[in-house]
C-alpha positions as CSV (number, residue, x, y, z in Angstrom):
1,M,-76.7,-105.6,-28.2
2,R,-75.7,-102.1,-26.5
3,I,-76.1,-101.1,-30.1
4,L,-79.7,-102.2,-30.8
5,S,-80.7,-101.1,-27.1
6,T,-79.3,-97.2,-27.6
7,G,-80.8,-97.4,-31.0
8,L,-83.8,-98.3,-29.7
9,A,-84.1,-95.9,-26.7
10,L,-83.2,-93.2,-29.7
11,G,-86.2,-94.1,-31.9
12,F,-88.3,-93.9,-29.0
13,A,-87.0,-90.6,-27.9
14,L,-88.1,-89.3,-31.6
15,L,-91.3,-90.5,-31.4
16,M,-92.2,-89.1,-27.8
17,A,-90.9,-85.7,-28.7
18,A,-93.3,-85.6,-32.0
19,S,-96.1,-86.2,-29.8
20,A,-95.3,-83.7,-26.7
21,S,-93.3,-80.8,-28.4
22,A,-95.2,-77.2,-28.6
23,D,-93.5,-74.8,-31.3
24,P,-91.6,-72.3,-29.5
25,L,-93.1,-68.3,-30.5
26,L,-91.0,-65.2,-29.7
27,D,-94.0,-62.5,-29.2
28,F,-93.1,-58.9,-29.8
29,T,-95.7,-56.4,-28.3
30,V,-97.0,-53.4,-30.0
31,P,-98.6,-50.9,-27.3
32,S,-101.6,-49.0,-27.4
33,N,-100.0,-46.0,-27.2
34,N,-97.9,-45.1,-30.5
35,P,-97.2,-41.5,-30.9
36,G,-95.3,-41.1,-33.9
37,A,-96.9,-44.4,-35.8
38,H,-98.0,-43.9,-39.2
39,V,-99.9,-46.3,-41.6
40,T,-100.8,-45.6,-45.2
41,Y,-101.7,-47.1,-48.5
42,A,-101.8,-44.8,-51.6
43,G,-104.6,-46.9,-53.7
44,G,-104.4,-49.1,-56.3
45,S,-101.6,-51.6,-56.6
46,S,-99.2,-49.6,-53.7
47,A,-98.0,-51.1,-50.6
48,L,-99.3,-50.8,-47.4
49,I,-96.8,-48.8,-45.5
50,G,-96.3,-48.6,-41.4
51,T,-93.5,-46.5,-39.9
52,G,-92.6,-45.2,-36.4
53,I,-94.9,-48.2,-34.8
54,G,-93.9,-48.8,-31.1
55,V,-92.8,-52.2,-29.4
56,T,-92.1,-52.6,-25.8
57,N,-91.1,-56.1,-24.9
58,V,-90.5,-59.5,-26.5
59,Q,-91.5,-62.5,-24.8
60,G,-90.8,-66.2,-24.9
61,L,-93.6,-69.1,-25.1
62,A,-92.9,-72.5,-25.0
63,T,-89.5,-71.7,-25.6
64,P,-86.7,-74.1,-24.3
65,S,-84.3,-71.8,-22.0
66,N,-86.6,-68.7,-20.3
67,D,-90.1,-69.5,-20.9
68,L,-92.3,-66.8,-20.1
69,V,-89.6,-64.4,-19.6
70,S,-90.1,-61.0,-20.8
71,S,-87.8,-58.7,-21.9
72,L,-88.3,-55.1,-22.0
73,I,-87.3,-53.2,-24.8
74,S,-86.3,-49.4,-25.0
75,S,-86.9,-47.4,-28.4
76,G,-88.3,-50.2,-30.0
77,V,-89.4,-49.5,-33.5
78,L,-91.7,-51.4,-36.2
79,N,-91.6,-50.3,-39.7
80,F,-93.0,-52.5,-42.6
81,T,-93.7,-52.4,-46.3
82,T,-96.0,-55.0,-47.9
83,G,-96.2,-56.4,-51.5
84,A,-98.3,-55.0,-54.0
85,D,-102.3,-54.6,-53.4
86,T,-104.7,-56.3,-55.5
87,P,-106.6,-53.0,-56.3
88,G,-109.5,-52.3,-54.4
89,T,-109.0,-55.5,-52.3
90,W,-106.8,-54.8,-49.2
91,N,-105.0,-58.1,-49.9
92,F,-101.6,-57.3,-50.4
93,G,-98.8,-59.9,-52.0
94,S,-95.3,-61.0,-51.4
95,G,-92.3,-59.2,-51.1
96,G,-91.7,-55.8,-49.0
97,S,-89.5,-55.9,-45.8
98,I,-90.6,-55.8,-41.9
99,A,-88.7,-55.1,-39.6
100,I,-88.2,-54.6,-35.6
101,W,-85.0,-52.5,-34.0
102,G,-84.8,-51.5,-30.3
103,K,-82.0,-51.9,-27.6
104,I,-82.2,-54.3,-24.7
105,P,-79.7,-53.4,-22.3
106,A,-80.9,-56.4,-19.9
107,L,-79.5,-59.0,-23.0
108,G,-76.4,-56.3,-23.3
109,L,-77.9,-55.0,-26.7
110,T,-77.3,-51.7,-25.6
111,S,-77.4,-49.6,-28.8
112,N,-79.9,-49.8,-31.6
113,T,-80.1,-53.0,-33.0
114,L,-81.6,-55.1,-35.4
115,L,-84.2,-57.6,-33.3
116,M,-85.7,-59.1,-36.2
117,S,-86.1,-58.8,-39.9
118,G,-88.1,-60.3,-43.1
119,S,-90.0,-60.5,-46.0
120,F,-93.7,-60.7,-46.3
121,L,-95.9,-63.8,-48.0
122,D,-98.9,-61.8,-48.3
123,A,-100.7,-59.5,-45.9
124,Q,-104.7,-58.3,-45.0
125,V,-106.6,-55.2,-44.1
126,I,-109.7,-56.0,-42.6
127,K,-112.6,-53.6,-42.0
128,G,-114.0,-53.1,-38.4
129,R,-116.0,-50.8,-36.6
130,V,-117.4,-48.0,-38.0
131,F,-119.1,-44.4,-36.7
132,R,-117.1,-41.4,-36.9
133,S,-113.8,-43.0,-38.3
134,T,-113.1,-46.2,-39.6
135,T,-110.9,-49.1,-37.0
136,L,-109.0,-51.3,-39.3
137,I,-107.1,-54.5,-38.6
138,I,-103.9,-55.7,-40.1
139,A,-104.2,-59.1,-39.8
140,G,-103.7,-62.6,-41.9
141,S,-100.2,-61.2,-42.6
142,A,-97.6,-63.5,-42.9
143,F,-93.9,-63.4,-43.5
144,L,-90.3,-65.2,-43.2
145,N,-87.9,-63.8,-41.1
146,T,-84.4,-64.1,-38.8
147,I,-84.1,-63.0,-35.2
148,N,-81.1,-61.5,-33.6
149,P,-78.9,-64.1,-32.7
150,V,-78.5,-62.8,-28.4
151,L,-82.1,-63.0,-28.3
152,R,-81.9,-66.8,-30.2
153,T,-79.6,-67.9,-27.8
154,Y,-81.1,-66.2,-24.8
155,Y,-84.6,-67.7,-25.7
156,G,-82.5,-71.6,-26.1
157,L,-83.0,-71.4,-29.9
158,A,-79.3,-70.7,-31.2
159,G,-79.4,-72.8,-33.7
160,A,-82.7,-71.6,-35.0
161,I,-81.9,-70.0,-38.1
162,D,-85.1,-69.5,-40.2
163,W,-88.3,-68.0,-38.9
164,S,-91.5,-67.7,-40.0
165,G,-94.4,-65.3,-38.1
166,S,-97.3,-63.0,-38.7
167,F,-98.9,-59.8,-37.0
168,N,-102.0,-58.1,-35.9
169,V,-101.8,-54.2,-35.4
170,Q,-105.3,-52.1,-34.8
171,V,-105.2,-49.0,-36.8
172,E,-108.0,-46.3,-36.8
173,A,-108.3,-44.1,-40.1
174,A,-110.2,-40.8,-40.0
175,G,-113.7,-40.9,-41.7
176,K,-116.0,-43.7,-43.2
177,L,-113.6,-46.2,-45.4
178,N,-114.5,-49.3,-47.9
179,V,-112.7,-51.8,-48.7
180,G,-110.2,-50.7,-51.2
181,D,-109.9,-46.9,-50.3
182,K,-106.8,-45.1,-49.4
183,I,-105.4,-45.6,-45.8
184,T,-103.5,-42.3,-43.9
185,S,-103.5,-43.3,-40.0
186,S,-101.5,-41.7,-37.2
187,R,-103.7,-43.7,-34.7
188,V,-101.7,-47.0,-34.1
189,L,-103.3,-49.1,-31.5
190,S,-102.3,-52.4,-29.7
191,G,-100.8,-55.3,-31.5
192,D,-98.5,-58.0,-31.6
193,V,-95.5,-59.2,-34.1
194,A,-95.2,-62.9,-33.1
195,T,-92.5,-65.5,-35.0
196,S,-91.7,-68.9,-34.9
197,P,-88.6,-71.1,-35.7
198,I,-88.9,-73.2,-38.5
199,L,-88.6,-76.8,-37.0
200,P,-89.2,-80.0,-38.9
201,E,-92.9,-81.2,-39.3
202,P,-94.0,-83.8,-36.7
203,G,-94.9,-86.1,-39.1
204,T,-90.8,-86.1,-40.5
205,I,-89.9,-86.7,-36.7
206,V,-92.3,-89.8,-36.1
207,M,-91.1,-91.2,-39.8
208,A,-87.2,-90.8,-38.7
209,G,-88.4,-92.5,-35.4
210,L,-89.8,-95.3,-36.9
211,G,-87.5,-95.4,-40.0
212,G,-84.9,-96.3,-37.0
213,L,-86.7,-98.6,-35.3
214,L,-87.5,-100.8,-38.6
215,C,-83.5,-100.7,-39.2
216,L,-82.7,-102.0,-35.8
217,G,-85.3,-104.2,-36.5
218,V,-83.6,-105.6,-39.5
219,Y,-79.9,-105.3,-37.9
220,G,-81.2,-107.4,-34.7
221,R,-82.7,-110.0,-37.5
222,R,-79.7,-110.2,-39.3
223,M,-77.4,-110.6,-36.0
224,F,-79.7,-113.5,-34.8
225,V,-79.6,-115.4,-37.7
226,R,-75.6,-115.0,-38.2
227,R,-75.3,-116.2,-34.3
228,A,-77.9,-119.4,-35.1
229,A,-76.0,-119.9,-38.2
């Protein structure tokens, strides 16, 4: 009977977890002041390349530990290279790489350290306001990545090995660009890089809970039949 009660509690706990949980998130901030940053696209099937893009802090959102706590990153840099463009579209394919390097002295990371790394699933450049220059937004980008274990542990996600994320960064390029044109910009404005651990789908947790309850129901029925005999 004790086994049955424990199992029922576990099954209901799984169901409650599925309804109450929110995906944890680590959010890296790209500031509006970015001297030394560059974003380029050479045209045709070339990749979109970003180098020297500053990153100032990382914050946990809905994380098991240190939720909403922002950790200062010194000498933080974002570099990326997407997959190839479908010529004339600014729609970039899978492959390439994305990485954030920096120091977080508060967490004991006092030398230049790889904080996040991964590869792209896709990325897109969207044309925004056009006046004397063209505002571009690197958006819709998706990637698979890993997170530095010190960061994972600090935010209560030590066991989360596989992650997925996206980022948006605003860029201003000289001249009036059309979609598919070459891009050369050293004016990178604000944005962010957000990534979450890849967790079981809520439906999977629900099925696990229901499955456990069903098995316990069968077990209880068998015990009742045995005692009746």
